[in-house]
OpenMM code with the backbone's topology and positions (N, CA, C; nanometers):
from openmm import Vec3, app, unit

residues = "MET LYS GLY ARG LEU HIS LEU LYS THR LEU SER SER VAL VAL GLY PRO THR ARG VAL LEU ARG ARG CYS LEU SER CYS ARG LEU TYR GLU ASP LEU GLU ASN THR ASN ILE LEU THR LEU ILE ALA GLU TRP GLU SER ARG GLU THR LEU ASP LYS HIS VAL ARG SER ASP ARG TYR ARG LYS ILE LEU ALA ALA MET ASP LEU SER LEU PRO ASN LYS LYS SER ASN PRO".split()
positions = [
    Vec3(9.4981, 13.3462, 11.6179),
    Vec3(9.6400, 13.3283, 11.6447),
    Vec3(9.6772, 13.1801, 11.6465),
    Vec3(9.5979, 13.1012, 11.7184),
    Vec3(9.6249, 12.9586, 11.7276),
    Vec3(9.6208, 12.8936, 11.5891),
    Vec3(9.5230, 12.9347, 11.5070),
    Vec3(9.5109, 12.8812, 11.3720),
    Vec3(9.6325, 12.9122, 11.2865),
    Vec3(9.6891, 13.0306, 11.3026),
    Vec3(9.8093, 13.0706, 11.2274),
    Vec3(9.9268, 12.9796, 11.2620),
    Vec3(9.9401, 12.9468, 11.3899),
    Vec3(10.0490, 12.8601, 11.4339),
    Vec3(10.0360, 12.7223, 11.3697),
    Vec3(9.9151, 12.6690, 11.3672),
    Vec3(9.8940, 12.5369, 11.3087),
    Vec3(9.9124, 12.5401, 11.1571),
    Vec3(9.8719, 12.6495, 11.0946),
    Vec3(9.8936, 12.6646, 10.9508),
    Vec3(10.0432, 12.6642, 10.9209),
    Vec3(10.1193, 12.7355, 11.0010),
    Vec3(10.2647, 12.7406, 10.9817),
    Vec3(10.3270, 12.6024, 11.0030),
    Vec3(10.2833, 12.5332, 11.1072),
    Vec3(10.3368, 12.3999, 11.1361),
    Vec3(10.3055, 12.3025, 11.0232),
    Vec3(10.1800, 12.3002, 10.9807),
    Vec3(10.1419, 12.2082, 10.8735),
    Vec3(10.2063, 12.2472, 10.7407),
    Vec3(10.2186, 12.3765, 10.7158),
    Vec3(10.2837, 12.4219, 10.5924),
    Vec3(10.4279, 12.3739, 10.5854),
    Vec3(10.4914, 12.3626, 10.7012),
    Vec3(10.6318, 12.3219, 10.7036),
    Vec3(10.6521, 12.1764, 10.6624),
    Vec3(10.5466, 12.0964, 10.6625),
    Vec3(10.5621, 11.9562, 10.6220),
    Vec3(10.5128, 11.9297, 10.4797),
    Vec3(10.4397, 12.0239, 10.4219),
    Vec3(10.3843, 12.0019, 10.2874),
    Vec3(10.4945, 11.9874, 10.1832),
    Vec3(10.5861, 12.0826, 10.1762),
    Vec3(10.6936, 12.0773, 10.0767),
    Vec3(10.7780, 11.9515, 10.0873),
    Vec3(10.8293, 11.9217, 10.2074),
    Vec3(10.9089, 11.7997, 10.2216),
    Vec3(10.8296, 11.6720, 10.1914),
    Vec3(10.7002, 11.6725, 10.2184),
    Vec3(10.6189, 11.5545, 10.1879),
    Vec3(10.6010, 11.5397, 10.0374),
    Vec3(10.5802, 11.6510, 9.9682),
    Vec3(10.5600, 11.6476, 9.8222),
    Vec3(10.6752, 11.5827, 9.7481),
    Vec3(10.7962, 11.6016, 9.7967),
    Vec3(10.9123, 11.5498, 9.7245),
    Vec3(10.9478, 11.4065, 9.7631),
    Vec3(10.8719, 11.3494, 9.8555),
    Vec3(10.8986, 11.2108, 9.8928),
    Vec3(10.8671, 11.1175, 9.7762),
    Vec3(10.9485, 11.0174, 9.7644),
    Vec3(10.9264, 10.9173, 9.6608),
    Vec3(10.7891, 10.8538, 9.6802),
    Vec3(10.7159, 10.8430, 9.5751),
    Vec3(10.5829, 10.7819, 9.5709),
    Vec3(10.4712, 10.8692, 9.6284),
    Vec3(10.5025, 10.9938, 9.6641),
    Vec3(10.3972, 11.0883, 9.7004),
    Vec3(10.3500, 11.1538, 9.5707),
    Vec3(10.2233, 11.1372, 9.5389),
    Vec3(10.1697, 11.1919, 9.4146),
    Vec3(10.1328, 11.3393, 9.4296),
    Vec3(10.0839, 11.3773, 9.5470),
    Vec3(10.0547, 11.5180, 9.5744),
    Vec3(10.0319, 11.5374, 9.7236),
    Vec3(10.0522, 11.6597, 9.7675),
    Vec3(10.0267, 11.6967, 9.9068),
    Vec3(9.9864, 11.8435, 9.9060),
    Vec3(9.8672, 11.8701, 9.9556),
    Vec3(9.8142, 12.0070, 9.9525),
    Vec3(9.7505, 12.0416, 10.0868),
    Vec3(9.7653, 12.1681, 10.1231),
    Vec3(9.7062, 12.2199, 10.2459),
    Vec3(9.6089, 12.3307, 10.2080),
    Vec3(9.4868, 12.3194, 10.2566),
    Vec3(9.3830, 12.4178, 10.2266),
    Vec3(9.3368, 12.4847, 10.3554),
    Vec3(9.3058, 12.6131, 10.3441),
    Vec3(9.2515, 12.6892, 10.4559),
    Vec3(9.1104, 12.7322, 10.4183),
    Vec3(9.0154, 12.7081, 10.5065),
    Vec3(8.8766, 12.7459, 10.4823),
    Vec3(8.8656, 12.8977, 10.4703),
    Vec3(8.7923, 12.9443, 10.3711),
    Vec3(8.7781, 13.0883, 10.3492),
    Vec3(8.6925, 13.1561, 10.4556),
    Vec3(8.5960, 13.0844, 10.5089),
    Vec3(8.5055, 13.1430, 10.6079),
    Vec3(8.5565, 13.1284, 10.7508),
    Vec3(8.6317, 13.0234, 10.7762),
    Vec3(8.6840, 12.9992, 10.9106),
    Vec3(8.8300, 12.9569, 10.8974),
    Vec3(8.9201, 13.0495, 10.9212),
    Vec3(9.0628, 13.0218, 10.9017),
    Vec3(9.1197, 12.9241, 11.0046),
    Vec3(9.0387, 12.8837, 11.1009),
    Vec3(9.0823, 12.7809, 11.1960),
    Vec3(9.0612, 12.6407, 11.1406),
    Vec3(8.9962, 12.6309, 11.0245),
    Vec3(8.9727, 12.5008, 10.9623),
    Vec3(9.0749, 12.4805, 10.8511),
    Vec3(9.1579, 12.3783, 10.8684),
    Vec3(9.2604, 12.3436, 10.7702),
    Vec3(9.2348, 12.2023, 10.7209),
    Vec3(9.2633, 12.1790, 10.5940),
    Vec3(9.2482, 12.0461, 10.5358),
    Vec3(9.3789, 12.0096, 10.4668),
    Vec3(9.4348, 11.8970, 10.5052),
    Vec3(9.5582, 11.8472, 10.4449),
    Vec3(9.5232, 11.7216, 10.3661),
    Vec3(9.5552, 11.7231, 10.2373),
    Vec3(9.5265, 11.6083, 10.1514),
    Vec3(9.6567, 11.5630, 10.0861),
    Vec3(9.6892, 11.4370, 10.1072),
    Vec3(9.8079, 11.3785, 10.0444),
    Vec3(9.7644, 11.2528, 9.9694),
    Vec3(9.8160, 11.2380, 9.8495),
    Vec3(9.7862, 11.1194, 9.7686),
    Vec3(9.9150, 11.0398, 9.7514),
    Vec3(9.9016, 10.9090, 9.7656),
    Vec3(10.0172, 10.8205, 9.7602),
    Vec3(9.9995, 10.7171, 9.6504),
    Vec3(10.1107, 10.6673, 9.6031),
    Vec3(10.1121, 10.5706, 9.4937),
    Vec3(10.0383, 10.4416, 9.5291),
    Vec3(10.0475, 10.4002, 9.6548),
    Vec3(9.9843, 10.2748, 9.6959),
    Vec3(9.9501, 10.2800, 9.8445),
    Vec3(9.8733, 10.1848, 9.8865),
    Vec3(9.8388, 10.1734, 10.0289),
    Vec3(9.9653, 10.1510, 10.1124),
    Vec3(10.0584, 10.0747, 10.0591),
    Vec3(10.1828, 10.0462, 10.1312),
    Vec3(10.2639, 10.1739, 10.1555),
    Vec3(10.2706, 10.2614, 10.0552),
    Vec3(10.3463, 10.3857, 10.0746),
    Vec3(10.2733, 10.4791, 10.1708),
    Vec3(10.1417, 10.4772, 10.1683),
    Vec3(10.0648, 10.5550, 10.2662),
    Vec3(10.0930, 10.5027, 10.4068),
    Vec3(10.0875, 10.3716, 10.4241),
    Vec3(10.1134, 10.3122, 10.5554),
    Vec3(10.2529, 10.3475, 10.6061),
    Vec3(10.3509, 10.3461, 10.5174),
    Vec3(10.4878, 10.3816, 10.5565),
    Vec3(10.4930, 10.5277, 10.6015),
    Vec3(10.4255, 10.6147, 10.5292),
    Vec3(10.4231, 10.7566, 10.5653),
    Vec3(10.3559, 10.7781, 10.7011),
    Vec3(10.2476, 10.7070, 10.7255),
    Vec3(10.1733, 10.7220, 10.8514),
    Vec3(10.2604, 10.6830, 10.9715),
    Vec3(10.3574, 10.5982, 10.9504),
    Vec3(10.4473, 10.5571, 11.0593),
    Vec3(10.5716, 10.6462, 11.0711),
    Vec3(10.5814, 10.7506, 10.9896),
    Vec3(10.7017, 10.8345, 10.9861),
    Vec3(10.6992, 10.9456, 11.0910),
    Vec3(10.8172, 10.9998, 11.1191),
    Vec3(10.8285, 11.1139, 11.2104),
    Vec3(10.7551, 11.2357, 11.1542),
    Vec3(10.7596, 11.2532, 11.0240),
    Vec3(10.6915, 11.3670, 10.9608),
    Vec3(10.5415, 11.3606, 10.9896),
    Vec3(10.4843, 11.2425, 10.9802),
    Vec3(10.3409, 11.2280, 11.0055),
    Vec3(10.3097, 11.2504, 11.1535),
    Vec3(10.3987, 11.2091, 11.2405),
    Vec3(10.3787, 11.2352, 11.3842),
    Vec3(10.3730, 11.3855, 11.4108),
    Vec3(10.4506, 11.4623, 11.3367),
    Vec3(10.4477, 11.6087, 11.3492),
    Vec3(10.3109, 11.6629, 11.3059),
    Vec3(10.2568, 11.6061, 11.2002),
    Vec3(10.1241, 11.6460, 11.1531),
    Vec3(10.0192, 11.6140, 11.2600),
    Vec3(10.0260, 11.4941, 11.3148),
    Vec3(9.9298, 11.4550, 11.4177),
    Vec3(9.9403, 11.5430, 11.5417),
    Vec3(10.0620, 11.5790, 11.5790),
    Vec3(10.0810, 11.6660, 11.6954),
    Vec3(10.0168, 11.8024, 11.6713),
    Vec3(10.0332, 11.8564, 11.5517),
    Vec3(9.9721, 11.9859, 11.5188),
    Vec3(9.8202, 11.9753, 11.5219),
    Vec3(9.7674, 11.8646, 11.4716),
    Vec3(9.6227, 11.8448, 11.4732),
    Vec3(9.5719, 11.8316, 11.6164),
    Vec3(9.6452, 11.7594, 11.6981),
    Vec3(9.6055, 11.7400, 11.8371),
    Vec3(9.6029, 11.8731, 11.9124),
    Vec3(9.7014, 11.9572, 11.8872),
    Vec3(9.7067, 12.0879, 11.9525),
    Vec3(9.5917, 12.1781, 11.9105),
    Vec3(9.5369, 12.1528, 11.7927),
    Vec3(9.4298, 12.2389, 11.7429),
    Vec3(9.2934, 12.2033, 11.8013),
    Vec3(9.2841, 12.0885, 11.8670),
    Vec3(9.1560, 12.0490, 11.9254),
    Vec3(9.1236, 12.1361, 12.0461),
    Vec3(8.9956, 12.1696, 12.0631),
    Vec3(8.9593, 12.2481, 12.1817),
    Vec3(8.9833, 12.1649, 12.3073),
    Vec3(9.0154, 12.2336, 12.4147),
    Vec3(9.0359, 12.1631, 12.5419),
    Vec3(8.9061, 12.0969, 12.5833),
    Vec3(8.9160, 11.9699, 12.6163),
    Vec3(8.7971, 11.8963, 12.6582),
    Vec3(8.7930, 11.8914, 12.8104),
    Vec3(8.6778, 11.9192, 12.8643),
    Vec3(8.6604, 11.9093, 13.0086),
    Vec3(8.5993, 11.7742, 13.0387),
    Vec3(8.6589, 11.7057, 13.1338),
    Vec3(8.6055, 11.5744, 13.1683),
    Vec3(8.4859, 11.5897, 13.2611),
    Vec3(8.3906, 11.5019, 13.2443),
    Vec3(8.2731, 11.5019, 13.3310),
    Vec3(8.3029, 11.4214, 13.4556),
    Vec3(8.2736, 11.4771, 13.5738),
    Vec3(8.3023, 11.4026, 13.6985),
    Vec3(8.2127, 11.2828, 13.7140),
] * unit.nanometer
topology = app.Topology()
chain = topology.addChain("A")
for resn in residues:
    res = topology.addResidue(resn, chain)
    for name in ("N", "CA", "C"):
        topology.addAtom(name, app.Element.getBySymbol(name[0]), res)
């Protein structure tokens, strides 16, 4: 269930990212054996355009989805 939510969240940014100027491609893959494993690959025209994207609100949404997918960590006393 949790994996489906993250797939939906990440899927919602793929299309809008693909149409961004200087985005060469953006693809989301789901592992066939473990559907909780997702891979997002985006290719950019240059390092500068990648850096600009990494600072965008859209990328923050991607990071938030990735952060939510991490297992809860228990701190050691």
